[in-house]
C-alpha positions as CSV (number, residue, x, y, z in Angstrom):
1,M,0.0,0.0,0.0
2,R,1.3,3.5,-0.9
3,F,0.8,6.0,1.8
4,D,0.5,9.0,-0.6
5,Q,-3.2,8.1,-0.7
6,Y,-3.5,10.0,2.5
7,A,-3.1,13.7,3.0
8,N,-1.8,13.4,6.5
9,Y,-0.3,10.1,7.5
10,Q,0.0,11.3,11.1
11,T,-3.8,10.5,11.4
12,I,-3.0,6.9,10.6
13,I,-0.2,6.9,13.2
14,L,-2.6,8.2,15.8
15,A,-5.1,5.5,15.0
16,L,-2.6,2.6,14.9
17,F,-0.6,3.5,18.0
18,L,-2.7,5.4,20.4
19,L,-5.1,2.5,20.2
20,F,-2.6,0.5,22.2
21,F,-0.6,3.1,24.1
22,H,-1.5,6.0,26.4
23,F,0.9,8.7,27.4
24,S,0.6,11.5,29.9
25,A,2.0,14.9,29.2
26,S,4.7,14.5,31.9
27,G,8.3,13.4,31.2
28,K,8.5,15.3,27.9
29,V,11.7,14.9,25.8
30,K,12.8,17.5,23.3
31,W,15.2,16.7,20.5
32,D,16.8,19.1,18.0
33,M,17.1,18.0,14.4
34,P,19.3,19.9,11.9
35,T,19.0,19.4,8.2
36,A,20.9,21.1,5.3
37,Y,17.9,21.5,3.1
38,H,15.6,24.5,2.8
39,E,11.9,24.5,3.7
40,S,10.9,24.2,0.1
41,S,12.6,20.8,-0.3
42,F,10.2,17.8,-0.3
43,H,12.6,16.1,2.1
44,T,12.2,18.9,4.6
45,Q,8.4,18.8,4.3
46,N,8.5,15.0,4.8
47,I,10.5,15.5,8.0
48,R,8.0,18.1,9.2
49,D,5.3,15.5,8.7
50,F,7.4,12.9,10.5
51,T,8.1,15.1,13.5
52,H,4.5,16.2,13.8
53,A,3.3,12.6,13.7
54,V,5.8,11.7,16.4
55,K,4.5,14.5,18.6
56,I,0.9,13.3,18.0
57,A,1.5,9.6,18.4
58,T,3.5,10.0,21.7
59,G,1.0,12.5,23.2
60,S,3.8,15.2,23.1
61,K,6.1,12.9,25.1
62,L,8.7,13.3,22.4
63,V,8.9,16.7,20.5
64,I,11.5,17.2,17.7
65,Q,12.4,20.7,16.7
66,V,13.5,20.9,13.1
67,H,16.3,23.4,12.1
68,S,16.3,23.5,8.3
69,G,18.5,25.1,5.7
70,G,21.8,24.5,7.6
71,A,20.6,27.0,10.3
72,L,21.9,25.0,13.3
73,Y,24.6,22.9,11.6
74,K,25.9,22.9,8.1
75,G,25.4,19.8,6.1
76,D,29.0,18.5,6.5
77,T,28.9,18.8,10.3
78,I,25.4,17.3,11.0
79,K,26.5,13.6,11.3
80,R,29.3,14.5,13.7
81,A,27.0,16.6,15.8
82,V,24.6,13.7,16.2
83,Q,27.4,11.2,16.9
84,T,28.8,13.3,19.7
85,G,25.4,14.1,21.2
86,Q,25.4,17.8,20.5
87,V,22.0,17.2,18.9
88,Q,19.9,14.0,19.1
89,I,18.7,13.5,15.5
90,G,19.7,14.6,12.0
91,E,19.3,14.2,8.3
92,R,22.1,14.0,5.8
93,L,22.8,12.8,2.2
94,L,23.8,9.1,2.7
95,S,26.7,9.1,0.2
96,A,28.2,12.2,1.7
97,H,29.9,9.9,4.2
98,A,31.5,7.6,1.7
99,N,35.0,8.8,2.6
100,E,34.4,7.3,6.1
101,N,33.2,4.0,4.8
102,A,32.5,3.1,1.1
103,V,29.3,1.3,2.2
104,F,27.6,4.7,2.4
105,A,27.9,5.0,-1.4
106,F,25.8,2.0,-2.3
107,D,23.2,4.3,-3.8
108,S,25.8,6.2,-5.9
109,I,27.0,3.5,-8.2
110,P,26.2,4.9,-11.7
111,F,23.3,3.3,-13.5
112,L,22.9,0.4,-11.0
113,V,19.3,1.5,-10.6
114,D,17.1,3.8,-12.7
115,S,13.7,3.5,-11.0
116,F,12.1,4.1,-7.6
117,E,11.2,0.4,-7.3
118,E,14.8,-0.6,-7.9
119,S,16.0,2.1,-5.5
120,E,13.8,0.7,-2.7
121,K,15.1,-2.9,-3.4
122,L,18.6,-1.6,-3.2
123,M,17.9,0.1,0.1
124,N,16.4,-3.0,1.6
125,A,19.4,-5.0,0.4
126,A,21.8,-2.6,2.0
127,R,19.9,-1.9,5.3
128,P,21.4,-4.7,7.4
129,I,24.9,-3.6,6.5
130,L,24.2,0.1,6.9
131,E,22.6,-0.4,10.3
132,K,25.7,-2.4,11.4
133,V,28.0,0.4,10.2
134,L,26.0,3.1,11.9
135,L,25.8,1.3,15.2
136,K,29.6,1.2,15.3
137,Q,29.4,5.0,14.9
138,N,27.0,5.5,17.8
139,L,24.0,6.0,15.5
140,V,20.7,4.4,14.9
141,L,19.1,4.4,11.5
142,L,15.5,5.5,11.4
143,Y,14.5,5.8,7.7
144,S,15.7,6.8,4.2
145,V,14.1,8.6,1.3
146,P,15.4,8.8,-2.3
147,W,15.8,11.8,-4.5
148,P,14.4,11.7,-8.0
149,P,16.9,10.4,-10.6
150,T,20.0,12.4,-11.2
151,G,21.1,14.2,-14.4
152,F,23.6,16.8,-15.6
153,Y,22.9,20.5,-15.5
154,T,25.0,22.5,-18.0
155,K,25.1,25.7,-20.0
156,T,25.4,23.8,-23.3
157,E,24.1,20.5,-24.5
158,I,26.3,17.4,-23.8
159,K,26.4,14.8,-26.5
160,S,29.4,12.9,-25.3
161,I,31.7,13.0,-22.3
162,Q,34.0,15.2,-24.4
163,N,31.5,18.0,-23.8
164,L,32.1,17.7,-20.0
165,K,35.9,18.2,-20.2
166,G,37.0,21.3,-18.3
167,L,33.6,22.1,-16.8
168,K,33.6,23.3,-13.2
169,L,31.2,20.7,-11.8
170,R,29.7,21.0,-8.4
171,S,30.4,17.9,-6.3
172,Y,28.5,16.8,-3.2
173,N,30.0,13.4,-2.5
174,S,33.0,11.2,-3.5
175,A,30.9,9.6,-6.3
176,T,30.1,12.9,-8.0
177,A,33.7,13.9,-7.7
178,R,34.9,10.6,-9.2
179,M,32.2,10.8,-12.0
180,A,33.5,14.3,-12.8
181,E,37.1,13.1,-12.9
182,L,36.4,10.2,-15.2
183,S,34.4,12.6,-17.4
184,G,37.2,15.1,-17.6
185,A,35.3,17.8,-15.6
186,I,36.7,19.6,-12.6
187,P,35.0,18.6,-9.3
188,L,34.3,21.3,-6.7
189,Q,32.9,20.4,-3.3
190,I,29.9,22.6,-2.7
191,E,27.1,22.1,-0.1
192,A,23.5,22.3,-1.2
193,S,23.0,25.5,0.7
194,E,25.8,27.1,-1.2
195,L,24.9,26.0,-4.7
196,T,23.0,29.1,-5.8
197,Q,25.8,31.4,-4.8
198,A,28.3,29.2,-6.6
199,L,26.3,29.4,-9.8
200,E,25.7,33.1,-9.4
201,T,29.5,33.8,-9.0
202,G,30.6,31.4,-11.6
203,I,32.5,29.2,-9.1
204,A,30.6,26.3,-10.7
205,D,29.2,26.2,-14.2
206,S,27.6,22.7,-14.1
207,F,26.4,20.1,-11.6
208,L,25.0,16.7,-11.2
209,S,21.6,16.5,-9.4
210,S,17.9,15.7,-9.6
211,S,15.1,17.6,-11.1
212,A,14.0,18.5,-7.6
213,T,17.2,20.4,-6.9
214,G,17.0,22.2,-10.2
215,Y,13.5,23.4,-9.4
216,D,14.2,24.4,-5.8
217,R,17.3,26.4,-6.8
218,K,15.7,28.0,-9.9
219,V,18.6,26.8,-11.9
220,W,17.1,28.0,-15.2
221,E,18.4,31.5,-14.1
222,Y,22.0,30.2,-14.6
223,L,22.0,27.1,-16.8
224,N,20.2,26.1,-20.0
225,F,20.3,22.3,-20.2
226,W,19.4,19.3,-18.1
227,N,20.4,15.8,-19.4
228,D,18.1,13.4,-17.6
229,A,20.7,10.6,-17.5
230,K,19.2,8.8,-14.5
231,V,22.8,8.3,-13.2
232,W,21.5,7.2,-9.8
233,L,18.8,7.8,-7.2
234,P,20.7,9.1,-4.1
235,R,19.1,8.9,-0.7
236,N,18.9,11.0,2.4
237,Y,18.8,9.3,5.7
238,I,17.6,10.2,9.2
239,F,19.6,8.9,12.1
240,V,19.6,9.2,15.9
241,N,22.3,9.4,18.6
242,K,22.4,5.9,20.2
243,Q,22.4,7.2,23.8
244,A,19.5,9.5,23.1
245,W,17.6,6.6,21.5
246,E,18.2,4.2,24.4
247,K,17.0,6.8,26.9
248,L,13.5,6.6,25.3
249,D,11.3,3.9,26.8
250,L,10.4,0.9,24.7
251,K,6.9,2.1,23.9
252,T,8.2,5.4,22.6
253,R,10.8,3.7,20.5
254,L,8.3,1.4,18.9
255,I,6.1,4.4,18.0
256,V,9.0,6.3,16.5
257,K,10.0,3.2,14.5
258,G,6.5,2.9,13.2
259,V,6.3,6.6,12.3
260,A,9.7,6.3,10.6
261,Y,8.5,3.4,8.4
262,M,5.5,5.5,7.4
263,A,7.8,8.5,6.6
264,E,10.0,6.3,4.4
265,Q,7.0,5.0,2.5
266,S,5.4,8.4,2.2
267,G,8.7,10.1,1.3
268,Q,9.4,7.7,-1.5
269,A,5.9,7.9,-2.9
270,N,6.1,11.7,-2.8
271,A,9.5,11.7,-4.6
272,E,8.1,9.5,-7.3
273,R,5.0,11.6,-7.7
274,L,7.0,14.8,-7.8
275,S,9.7,13.6,-10.2
276,N,7.8,14.1,-13.4
277,W,6.3,17.3,-12.1
278,Y,9.7,18.8,-11.4
279,T,10.9,17.9,-14.9
280,A,7.8,19.5,-16.4
281,Q,8.5,22.7,-14.4
282,L,12.1,22.8,-15.7
283,K,10.7,22.7,-19.2
284,K,8.1,25.3,-18.4
285,Q,10.8,27.7,-17.3
286,G,12.6,27.3,-20.6
287,M,15.2,24.6,-19.8
288,N,16.2,22.2,-22.5
289,V,15.6,18.7,-21.1
290,H,17.2,15.8,-22.9
291,T,18.0,12.1,-22.4
292,P,21.5,10.7,-23.3
293,N,22.1,9.9,-26.9
294,K,23.7,6.6,-27.9
295,Q,27.2,7.9,-27.7
296,L,26.8,9.5,-24.3
297,K,25.0,6.5,-22.9
298,S,27.9,4.3,-24.0
299,D,30.4,6.7,-22.4
300,F,28.4,6.7,-19.2
301,E,28.1,2.9,-19.1
302,K,31.9,2.5,-19.2
303,I,32.2,4.9,-16.3
304,G,29.5,3.1,-14.3
305,K,31.2,-0.3,-14.7
306,K,34.5,1.2,-13.6
307,M,33.0,2.9,-10.5
308,E,31.1,-0.3,-9.5
309,K,34.3,-2.3,-9.6
310,E,36.1,0.3,-7.5
311,W,33.2,0.3,-5.0
312,L,33.2,-3.5,-4.6
313,Q,37.0,-3.4,-4.1
314,K,36.6,-0.9,-1.3
315,T,33.7,-2.5,0.5
316,G,34.8,-6.2,0.3
317,L,32.4,-8.7,1.8
318,D,29.9,-5.9,2.8
319,G,29.7,-4.8,-0.8
320,Q,29.3,-8.3,-2.1
321,F,26.5,-9.0,0.3
322,I,24.6,-5.9,-0.8
323,K,25.1,-6.6,-4.5
324,L,24.0,-10.3,-4.2
325,A,21.0,-9.3,-2.0
326,F,20.0,-6.7,-4.5
327,E,20.3,-9.0,-7.5
328,K,18.2,-11.6,-5.8
329,A,15.5,-9.0,-5.1
330,I,15.6,-7.8,-8.7
331,N,15.2,-11.4,-10.1
332,E,12.4,-12.5,-7.8
């Protein structure tokens, strides 16, 4: 069942959980939750729904204050802040931490998946390994939501990787940096909150991202083309400090887990629903939207195979487990 059938899934949470559990208003717990994305992002809106549902379902026993747009912590410091207990919960792009452990880049292997259904199967295949890695880092995984498929934003049309050579391409993780390197572009590490300024000042003249980011950042004011290459469907994830999690009583943890499951389902359904809408909006604003031609597709496939091989070498048995579990799910 897809939960986008419901306008407010917190109503479902209330019905499912308060039927069994009753909380008094005493013993309230407040968490702070930083995220790097602005209020307009569907990820932030999904988080707002999640935190509101948690408040309702726990009878305000657990209240989570969201700090969007990098207001409390910048994107690259959020995970560390949660690990060390400076804040209790946070959201971050999963693959942004691939330099710590290559497992975090399972969603950033080029052209491994090209649909939301496959992205969900890949996430389910990786979840046991990801949870194990996070626990070692003092973190508990709550849920994960994908972005719409990723493509190239440029000033001119790209017909082969030759057209990417020398471009100053905004990078947001090790996978985008590697993709830029293999394409001949110059990778520049730029956070989502700094992207608009980078485009305005010419620090970056291209980037690799979803239709959602292009729409949210009004990229048509700076660039002309979006090649809908469906390179990957990167995921954001929401994680909790392990000590803060264990301080919650069992009933509260069960409710939060239940709400988290609903948020993952709702978030993915929303991403899928919005994907085509975002693309249509880019076209409406005058952007030229293309898919890769035969030459570009061939060029990209070679890069994808090379990056998959490199990822498997870095991840060892964990990577092999994820790949085999994913292939099994695809073939079922």
